[in-house]
N, C-alpha and C positions, 0 to 999 in steps of 0.2 A: 406719558407726556410726549408729545411729538416735537423733536428739533429737526431742522432741516437737514442735517446730516444723517439723521436716523430715520428718514421717511422710507427709505428703501427696506430697513430692517422691520418697520412697523408693518409694512404690506406683506412682508414674508410671515410676521407673526399671525396676521389677521387673514386667515385663508379665504373666507368668504368675501372680504374686501378685494383681496387679488383676484378672485374669480370674476366679480362683476366688473372690475376695471380693466383687466387684463385679458380675460379668457373670454367671456360670454360674447362681447360685441361681434367678433368675427363669424363664429358658428350660427349666431341668430340671424346675421345678414345674410349668410349665405342659404340659411334654411328659408328665410323669406323670399330671396331671389330664385331659389330651386322651385318655390311653389307657383312663381308667376313667370316661369322660364319661357312657356310657349307665347305668352303675350296676348295672343289673340284666340277667342274661343273657336274652334273648328270642328265640323262633323258632329254637330248637336243632333240627338236623334229625335225625329218627331214622326208621327202617324199621319196617314190621310184616310178619309172616308170620300170616296169617289162615287156619289150618288148619280153622276151623268154617263159615265163609261163612254166619253166621246173622245175625238181626236184632241180637242182643245183641253180636255180635262186631263188626259196623258201627257199633253205638252207642259201643262202648268206643273204636273208631278215631276216631269224630267227636268223643268227649270229649278224647282225647289231642291231638287236631288244635286244638281250639279253646281251650286253655289257652295263656297268653301265653309260656309257657317252651318249650313243644315245638311242632314243626311236622312232620307225617307227610309225608315227600317221595317215598316209594317202597314198594310192596308187594314182597315177595320170595317165591318158591316154597321156599326152603331156607335154611339157616343158610349152607350153603357158598356160595351165590349173594351172601348179604349180606356174607361175610367180608371181601372185598376192599374194599368200601366202608367198612367198619368200620375196617380197617387203614390206609385211606388217608385217613380222616379226613372223608370225604364225608357220612357219618352218625355221630351221636355214641353212638346208641343203637339196640337191636333188640328189639321188643316180639314175643312169640311167644304168639299165642292157639292153644289146643289143639283138636283135633277133638272134638267132641262137648261143648263149653262149655255150649251152651244147654241140651241134654239133661240134663247133670249138675245145672245150677243148678235146672232144674224138678223133678228127682228129689232135691234137698236133698244131692246128692253133692259133696263137696269138689273144687274144680278148681285148679289152678295156671296162673296165667299168668307165664310167663317175661319177664325184662328183662335184658338184657345190655347194659353200657356199659363204657368205659374208666375205671376209678378213677384213673388217673395225673393226669388233668384234674380235680383236687380240687373246685375251684368248680363246675366244669361238671357233675361227677359228682353233687354234692350236689343241684343244681338240678334235674337229670334224676330223680333218685331221688325227690325231694320231690313233684315234679309227678305223677310216676308213681303214687306212693301215694296221692296225694289223689284221683286219677281212680279207682283201684281201689277206694278207700274209699267214695266216692259211689255207684259201680256196687253195691257190697255193700249199702249202705244202700237203695238203690232195690229190688233184688230181695228183700231181706228184708222191705221194707215191703209189697211186692206179695203175698209168700206169707202175711204176716200178715193181710193185707186179705180173704184167703180165708176166714179163721176169723172175723173181725171186720170189720162194715162201716164201723167208726169209724176215720176215718184218722189220728185222733191217739193212739188206742189202738195201732194197728197201727204208728206210727212209733216210739211209746215203747217198744214191745216189741222192735223190731227193734234200736233203739239205746238200750238202758236207761241206759248211761252216755255222757254227751256231753263231752268233754274241752275245756277252756277254757284255751288256751296263751298267756300273754302275755310277751313278750320285754322285759327290763329293759334290753339293750343292743343297739342295731341293729335294732329290732322290724321294719323292712322288708326285712331279710336283705339290705341294700344292701352287696354285695361291694366296691364302690368305698370304701365308709366303712372297711370292715374292713381293706383292703390299703392304701390311700393314707395312713392314719393311722398305718402303720408304715413304709411305703417312704420317705415324706419324710423323717420323723426320721432314718432310718438314711443317706439321702442327706446330710442336713445334718451328720450325724456325720462323714461321709467329708469333705465340703467343709471343716469346721472343722478336721479332721486335716491336710488338704492346704494350708489357708491358714497354720497354724501351721508347718508344715515348710518352706513358701516364705518365710516371714517370715524364718526363723533360718538358712536354708540358706546365705545369703551373709555372714553376720556371725558374729562370735564375742564371747565376754566375758559374764559372767554378768549385768551391768547390761543389756546390750542384749537378751538373752534375757528378762529381766524386763519390759522395754518392749514388747518384741515379743509377749509373753504378755498383757499388759494390752490392746494394742491388738486383738489376736485375739479375746479375750473379747467386748468391745465391740461389734465388727463381727457376731459370730455370735451373740451375744444378741439382737441388733437383728433378724437373719434368724430366729431361733427364735421370737421374739414375732410376726414378721410371719407365720409359718407357722401360729401359734395363731389369729391373727385370720383368716386365710385360710380355715382350717377352719370356724370359725364363719360365714364370709360365706356359703360354700357349703352351709349349712344342717346341720352337724354339731353336735352339742349341746355346751354349755358350761355346766356346772351348777355349777362351783365356783368358786374364787378365782384371778383372773389374777396376784394377788401371789405366790400360792404357786407357780402355773406359772412366773412369772419366776424366782423363787428356783431352781427346778429346771432352767430353762434356763441360768442362770448357772453353776450346779454342772456340768451336763452339759458346757457350753463349756469350763470351766476344767479338768474332768477329762481330757478327751481331749486338750486342749492340752498339759496336764502330761507326759501319757504320750508324746507326740511329742517334747518338750523332753528328756526322759529318753533315749529311744531315739537322737535325734540326737547328743546330748552323749557318749553310749556308743560309738556307731559312727562318727560324724564322717565319715559318707558318705551323701548325700541318696538315691542309689539303693538302698543297702541299708536306709536307714530306710523308704523308701517301700514296699519289699518286705515289711518286717516290720509296718508298720502296716496294709497291705492284707490281709496274711494273719490280722491280728489283728482287723479290723473287718469283713472280708468275711461271716463266719458270722452278723454281726448279724441278718440279716433272718430267719434259721431260728432263732436261740437268744435273740431277744430276749422270748420267752414269750407271743407273740401266736399265731402259726401253729402254734406246738410249744409247747402250755403245760409249764411248768417241772415240774408235778406228774407229767408223763408222761415226763420226760428221764431218761437214764440218767446214770452218774457223770461220763463226759467232757463229755457235752452241757450238764448241769447247772453242771459246774466253769466251762465256758466262758461261760455265761450270766451266771454271778456275777461274772467279771472283765470284763465288757463294760459301759460306763457307760449304754449306750443300754437295757439291760434295765431299769436301775432308773429311768431316765427315762420309759419306757412305762408303768411302773406307776404313777408320779406323774401322767402325763397322764390314764389311764384312770380313775383314782381321782377326779381334779378334773373332767374333761370330763364323764364319762358318770354318775358316781355322786354328784358333789359332797360327797365325805367332809370330815370336819372338818380343819381345816389342820394340827393337831397330830398327826393319824395320819399324814398325808402328810410332814410333817416329819420324822418317824422314818425315811423312806426317803431323804431328802435327807441326813441324818446318816450314813447308811450309806454315803453316797457320798464322805465325806471322807477314807478311805484313799487315793483316787486321787490326791488333791492332794499326798501325800507324794512322788510322783515330780517334782513341781517342785523342792522344795529339793535332792533327789538329783541331778537334772538339773544344776543350778546349780552344786552343789559338784563335780560331775565336770568341768564345764566351767572353773570356776576353777582345779581341780587341774591339768588339762592346759594352761592357759594360764601356769600358774607353772612348768611344768616347763622 
C-alpha cells in the first residue's frame, strides 16, 4: 500500500520502477541526441557513369563533388558494374551522363542526365535529390546564359533572359532542413510516452485498490511532467525554436502524462496481468512514431492509420508542441487541442471502478 510519506521507500523497493522513472530518461535522451548530432547529411557517396567524357561532363562531376552533401567516390563504365555497390550501400546514388551531352547542349537539343538512388532511405534520398537538382539547375543556368551571351554581349541581359523567373523559397519551419530537428522532436516525445506508460504500469503492478491506483497516478504524472518539461528546455538549449508559451506547453504535457497513465490503469485493472498489459500497451504505443502526424501527415493517412492517430495521445501533443514551439499560435487555439484530449481521462475512472469492483468480489 502506498502512503504519501512512503513514496520514496516504495521507489527504492521497486528497482524497475526506480530505473524507469529516474535513470532511463537521461541516457535515452543522450543516446538519441548522439545519433543525430551531425544534424545534416554530408559527404554521401555517389558514383558517376560519364558517357560523354567532355569538359561539361567533367564540370558536372566536379560540381556534384563540390557540394557538402555529395561525394563522388567512383566512376563506373556501366550500370551493371555499379549495381552491386548500390545494393551493398557502398554508394547511395548513381549519376549517368549520356554520350553527346556537350554536343546536344551546343545545338540546343534537350538532354537527360539520369540519377538513380534508393528511395527507401527517405531522408538520405531527399538530400541526394535536392543536391542533384541544385547542381543541374546551376549547369542549366550557366549554359543558357552562355547561349544568350552569343546574341547579347550584356551579361545582365543574357542572365535575365536565361532565367526570367527566379524562385525565392523561405521555409517557415526548420529552414536549415535539419533532419535532427525533424526527427528528434518526434522520437523523444514518443519515447517519453512509452516511459510514462512503463512508469505507470510498474507503479500499480504490485498494488491493488482504487486509492492506491489514484496515488500512483498522481505520483507518475508529477514525475513525467517534470521529464516532459525538461525535454522542452533541452530542445531550446540545443537551438530548436520556442516561439510560444511554456505555460500552454506545460498544460499539454500534464494532459499527455495523464492520458497515457489513465489508459495504462484501465488496461491493468481490466487484465490484472502485467505481462498482458505490457503487450497491449506496446502494441498501442508502438505505431506512435509513424502515426503521430509528423513523418506521415494526417491528411495523407488512410482510414485505419487516421483512426490510430486519433486514439494516440502523442498525436495531439505533437500538434500542441508544433503550434507553440514553431509558430507561437495564440494560447486559445492550442487549448482547443488540449480539450480534445479530455476523453482519454475517462479511462481513469473506468479503471478505478473496475479495480474497486474486482476487490469487492
